[in-house]
Residue frames relative to the residue before (quaternion, step in Angstrom):
aa qw qx qy qz dx dy dz
X 1.0000 0.0000 0.0000 0.0000 0.00 0.00 0.00
X 0.3324 -0.7422 0.5518 0.1849 3.56 -0.91 0.92
X 0.1433 -0.8184 0.5542 0.0502 3.58 -0.51 1.20
X 0.4063 0.7252 -0.4794 0.2814 3.57 1.19 0.19
X 0.3415 -0.7159 0.5802 0.1849 3.51 -1.19 0.77
X 0.4189 -0.6855 0.5255 0.2801 3.55 -1.26 0.26
X 0.1138 -0.7897 0.6025 0.0203 3.54 -1.08 0.86
X 0.3223 -0.7148 0.5942 0.1794 3.52 -1.08 0.88
X 0.1359 -0.7771 0.6128 0.0465 3.56 -0.76 1.11
X 0.1068 -0.8035 0.5854 0.0186 3.56 -0.54 1.22
X 0.2019 -0.7843 0.5796 0.0903 3.57 -0.77 1.08
X 0.1476 -0.7989 0.5817 0.0395 3.56 -0.81 1.10
X 0.7151 0.4198 -0.3500 0.4358 3.52 -1.17 0.72
X 0.0400 -0.7944 0.6061 -0.0039 3.53 -0.93 0.95
X 0.1329 0.7083 -0.6923 0.0381 3.46 -1.25 0.72
X 0.6280 -0.5520 0.3623 0.4119 3.61 -1.03 0.64
X 0.4794 -0.6994 0.4466 0.2854 3.59 -0.79 1.00
X 0.1820 -0.7407 0.6397 0.0946 3.50 -1.11 0.86
X 0.6647 -0.4701 0.3567 0.4583 3.63 -1.16 0.18
X 0.6371 0.5293 -0.3349 0.4491 3.62 1.04 -0.70
X 0.6508 0.4990 -0.3141 0.4783 3.60 0.98 -0.83
X 0.6585 0.5085 -0.3125 0.4583 3.59 0.91 -0.89
X 0.6470 0.5073 -0.3171 0.4727 3.60 1.00 -0.79
X 0.6418 0.5265 -0.3263 0.4521 3.60 0.96 -0.84
X 0.6522 0.4978 -0.3157 0.4767 3.59 0.98 -0.82
X 0.6456 0.5191 -0.3228 0.4578 3.61 0.92 -0.85
X 0.6542 0.5077 -0.3059 0.4698 3.58 0.97 -0.85
X 0.6613 0.5028 -0.3162 0.4582 3.59 0.96 -0.86
X 0.6516 0.5055 -0.3250 0.4629 3.60 0.89 -0.87
X 0.6480 0.5069 -0.3234 0.4674 3.61 0.96 -0.79
X 0.6805 0.5101 -0.2960 0.4349 3.61 0.98 -0.83
X 0.7530 0.3495 -0.2145 0.5145 3.61 1.14 -0.47
X 0.2330 0.8199 -0.4986 0.1575 3.59 1.21 0.36
X 0.6626 0.5178 -0.3135 0.4411 3.63 0.99 -0.75
X 0.7217 0.4047 -0.2320 0.5115 3.61 1.21 -0.40
X 0.5331 0.6714 -0.3877 0.3388 3.58 1.26 -0.33
X 0.1714 -0.7521 0.6305 0.0861 3.57 -0.94 0.98
X 0.7709 -0.0587 0.0877 0.6281 3.56 0.93 -1.00
X 0.4239 -0.7247 0.4807 0.2531 3.58 -0.58 1.14
X 0.3985 -0.7418 0.4579 0.2851 3.59 1.18 -0.45
X 0.3527 -0.7182 0.5655 0.1998 3.49 -1.21 -0.54
X 0.4662 -0.6001 0.5390 0.3634 3.56 -1.20 0.41
X 0.2953 -0.7473 0.5696 0.1728 3.56 -1.14 0.63
X 0.2171 -0.7701 0.5881 0.1182 3.55 -1.10 0.71
X 0.7849 -0.3321 0.2142 0.4772 3.57 -1.25 -0.12
X 0.1289 0.7700 -0.6165 0.1018 3.52 -1.22 0.62
X 0.5741 -0.6103 0.4157 0.3537 3.57 -1.24 0.08
X 0.2633 -0.6706 0.6555 0.2266 3.52 -1.37 0.35
X 0.1298 -0.7996 0.5857 0.0274 3.56 -0.67 1.13
X 0.0946 0.7871 -0.6010 0.1012 3.57 -0.77 1.06
X 0.6951 -0.4365 0.3418 0.4577 3.57 -1.28 -0.02
X 0.6497 0.5221 -0.3113 0.4565 3.59 1.17 -0.53
X 0.7079 -0.4065 0.2685 0.5114 3.58 1.23 -0.26
X 0.5266 -0.6085 0.4923 0.3318 3.54 -1.30 -0.34
X 0.0099 0.7793 -0.6266 -0.0018 3.54 -1.05 0.79
X 0.4895 -0.6550 0.4951 0.2936 3.54 -1.13 0.71
X 0.2948 -0.7409 0.5799 0.1669 3.56 -1.02 0.87
X 0.2116 -0.7749 0.5858 0.1071 3.55 -0.92 0.89
X 0.5134 -0.6352 0.4780 0.3232 3.55 -1.15 0.59
X 0.2379 0.7511 -0.5844 0.1943 3.55 -0.91 0.98
X 0.7685 -0.3811 0.2558 0.4459 3.55 -1.27 -0.19
X 0.7045 0.4291 -0.2668 0.4984 3.64 1.18 -0.41
X 0.4924 0.7004 -0.4078 0.3172 3.59 1.27 -0.15
X 0.4296 -0.5957 0.6016 0.3141 3.50 -1.29 0.54
X 0.1107 -0.8658 0.4879 -0.0008 3.55 -0.31 1.27
X 0.8124 -0.0866 0.0619 0.5733 3.61 1.20 -0.26
X 0.1623 -0.7689 0.6086 0.1099 3.52 -1.34 0.15
X 0.0333 -0.7380 0.6706 0.0670 3.51 -1.39 0.31
X 0.2427 -0.7315 0.6100 0.1839 3.56 -1.25 0.36
X 0.0548 -0.7973 0.6009 -0.0145 3.54 -0.80 1.10
X 0.3002 -0.7050 0.5967 0.2385 3.55 -1.30 0.19
X 0.0676 0.7786 -0.6185 0.0814 3.54 -1.10 0.77
X 0.6072 -0.5646 0.4207 0.3680 3.55 -1.27 0.38
X 0.8135 0.0224 0.0563 0.5785 3.58 1.03 -0.79
X 0.6595 -0.4747 0.3978 0.4259 3.53 -1.34 0.15
X 0.6125 0.5533 -0.3487 0.4440 3.59 1.04 -0.71
X 0.6669 0.4810 -0.3044 0.4808 3.59 0.94 -0.85
X 0.6429 0.5139 -0.3263 0.4648 3.60 0.97 -0.83
X 0.6358 0.5203 -0.3275 0.4666 3.59 1.01 -0.77
X 0.6435 0.5188 -0.3238 0.4602 3.60 0.96 -0.82
X 0.6400 0.5093 -0.3190 0.4789 3.60 1.03 -0.78
X 0.6984 0.4884 -0.2731 0.4462 3.58 0.88 -0.97
X 0.5818 0.6077 -0.3799 0.3845 3.62 1.07 -0.60
X 0.6855 0.4746 -0.2843 0.4734 3.59 1.15 -0.56
X 0.4229 0.7039 -0.4639 0.3324 3.60 1.30 -0.01
X 0.4285 -0.7060 0.4931 0.2734 3.62 -0.92 0.81
X 0.0305 -0.8607 0.5079 -0.0165 3.55 0.72 1.17
X 0.4127 -0.6645 0.5635 0.2656 3.52 -1.26 0.53
X 0.7998 0.1114 -0.0471 0.5880 3.63 0.81 -1.03
X 0.7591 -0.2507 0.2209 0.5586 3.56 0.65 -1.15
X 0.2637 -0.7158 0.6206 0.1813 3.51 -1.40 0.12
X 0.1366 -0.7595 0.6298 0.0888 3.57 -1.07 0.77
X 0.1546 -0.7807 0.6022 0.0628 3.55 -1.05 0.83
X 0.0205 -0.7898 0.6122 -0.0313 3.55 -0.83 1.07
X 0.3979 -0.6730 0.5586 0.2769 3.57 -1.03 0.75
X 0.2913 -0.7388 0.5853 0.1636 3.57 -0.94 0.94
X 0.3398 -0.7522 0.5298 0.1951 3.57 -0.55 1.15
X 0.4877 -0.6419 0.5089 0.3017 3.52 -1.17 0.65
X 0.0959 -0.7870 0.6092 0.0159 3.55 -0.87 1.00
X 0.0960 -0.7945 0.5985 0.0377 3.56 -0.82 0.97
X 0.2983 -0.7027 0.6064 0.2226 3.53 -1.11 0.63
X 0.0078 0.7823 -0.6201 0.0586 3.54 -0.65 1.17
X 0.7803 -0.1437 -0.0024 0.6086 3.55 -0.18 1.37
X 0.7996 -0.2784 0.1599 0.5075 3.65 -0.57 -0.95
X 0.6880 0.4668 -0.3473 0.4337 3.67 0.84 -0.63
X 0.3738 -0.6663 0.5899 0.2614 3.54 -1.24 0.52
X 0.0759 -0.8086 0.5833 0.0141 3.58 -0.73 1.04
X 0.2392 -0.7772 0.5714 0.1104 3.55 -0.91 0.95
X 0.2507 -0.7238 0.6192 0.1729 3.51 -1.11 0.73
X 0.3266 -0.7643 0.5261 0.1798 3.56 -0.49 1.20
X 0.2714 -0.8299 0.4689 0.1329 3.63 -0.50 1.16
X 0.7429 0.3153 -0.2300 0.5439 3.62 1.15 0.14
X 0.6518 -0.5509 0.3342 0.4000 3.60 -1.13 0.49
X 0.0881 0.7339 -0.6681 0.0846 3.51 -0.87 1.09
X 0.5525 -0.6235 0.4172 0.3633 3.63 -1.06 0.48
X 0.3203 0.7606 -0.4984 0.2656 3.58 0.62 1.16
X 0.3882 -0.7549 0.4529 0.2726 3.59 1.30 0.10
X 0.7317 -0.4558 0.2392 0.4469 3.57 0.84 1.03
X 0.5437 0.6087 -0.4116 0.4054 3.59 1.15 0.45
X 0.3861 -0.6719 0.5696 0.2741 3.53 -1.32 0.25
X 0.4625 -0.6608 0.5109 0.2974 3.56 -1.30 -0.07
X 0.2061 -0.7514 0.6178 0.1059 3.59 -0.88 1.00
X 0.2221 -0.8174 0.5193 0.1135 3.59 -0.14 1.29
X 0.5938 0.5937 -0.3605 0.4062 3.57 1.13 -0.59
X 0.7881 0.2640 -0.1278 0.5412 3.55 0.95 -0.95
X 0.4226 -0.7321 0.4502 0.2877 3.62 1.25 -0.06
X 0.6249 0.5183 -0.3565 0.4623 3.57 0.92 0.84
X 0.5363 -0.5824 0.4913 0.3631 3.56 -1.32 0.21
X 0.1089 -0.7738 0.6190 0.0792 3.56 -1.19 0.51
X 0.4881 -0.6692 0.4633 0.3152 3.61 -0.96 0.75
X 0.4776 -0.6575 0.5066 0.2881 3.53 -1.12 0.72
């Protein structure tokens, strides 16, 4: 049984790709092939939509520039994998919770200790549900 969890790796910072940057990314993707779930994609310009309105996002050192999804046993292992990423500015790693569709409500299984007494969260109905 595979007990690995999935993690979203967000790459921040943009600069025009050079042959050296492209080679570094290719080498990193090859080195994490055993952990790769989804190689992801570079991201380009787009809008930020909020209650205050919409604004165009420009590529720069603070931009969300790409993502990948990896699998790992723990957040510590995912962090170790992400540290070797050829980042421009920084990398963020988030654990992706498992979501199951059970009839109509979406129910989440909380993967870390929370004071829920062994229950999950039913976001559709806004209540706890027993595991």
